[in-house]
N, C-alpha and C positions, 0 to 999 in steps of 0.2 A: 637677400634673396633665398642664400643659402638655408642661412639660421630659419626663413622657414621654411622652406624642406623640409627640417629636421623635426621641427616642433608639429607640422602635419602630421610626419608619418610617426610621430612619440604617440601623439595622438590615437592613428588610426592603430597601430600596434597595438596600444591601452582599450582602443573599444573593442578591438575582435578580442582579448585577451578576456575584457568583463563578459563579452557574451556569452564565448567557452563557457567561462565558470558559471554562467546562470542553467545553462544549458546541461553542464555535469552535474551541477546542483537539481535539476530540477527531473534529470531522466536516470541517476545513477543515487543520489542519496537518499532522492524522496522514493525509488522503488525499495531500496532495505529498510527505511522505517516503516512506508508503509507495509511491506513481507514480513519483518518484522512485530509489530504488532497483530498482523491476522495469525501470523505463529502464535503465536503469545494466547488470540482468542481463541487456536482453536487448543490448546495446550488446555485451556477452563475448560472448555468442554467436554473433550474427550475424558476428564477427569469427573467431571458432573457425571458424562454416562454409563464412567465405571462405579459410581457409589450408586446414581439409581436405575441401572438396565435404561436408559433413555434417552435422548434426546433434549436439552431445555427448551421448553417453551423462551422465546423471546423476552419476557417479562423476566424469567427468571434470573435470563444471563444477562439483564440489564445493569440490574441491581447488584450483581455481584461482581463484576467487570468490566474495566474502564477500556477496552480495547477497544468497547462498539464511539466510543469519546475522541478516539486518532486515527480516524479516515479507516478504517474497518468495521463490516458490516454484516451482519450474523441474520441469516431465512431458517427458518425451522421447516422443514416437508414433511417430515413425520418422525414418531419416534426411532426410527434409526437412521434420520436420511436428515443433513443438512447442509447447507454452501455458505462458506464464508465468503467474501467479493470486496477488493478497494478499488477503485479508481485514479488513475494515472490521466493528467490531461483533463480534456474534453472526451473523448471518445477508446481511450483503452482502459480495458476492467479484466482485473486478474479476477479471478475464482476458482476455488478451491474444490471439488466434490469429496462429501464425505464418504461416499458408498465406491466410487474408484478411487480412492487417495489421491487426487492430482491436481494439479492446478491446469487450468486453461485461460488462453490469453485472449481477449475478444475484442476486437477493431472496431 
């Protein structure tokens, strides 16, 4: 009986650690990964804008940037404005507004 209880406790602890590890991965590491990819995309957009004097069209950026393949998305608003966004989970979206130069989280 004592061995069964200690084995059960061990499985519970391992299960809890596994759940915490998965939560940590999805909440922290993925957030960092997507934010880093979005920042790379913003750098490429700003480089394009400084060279051409306007924001790139989505087609122009898609060909030259791998950021669009890594969970970050670009939306052309006009020649001076754009947004970059990515989603975490089912309902959290992080959006960068170029005119304000700030990130906003939407739930």
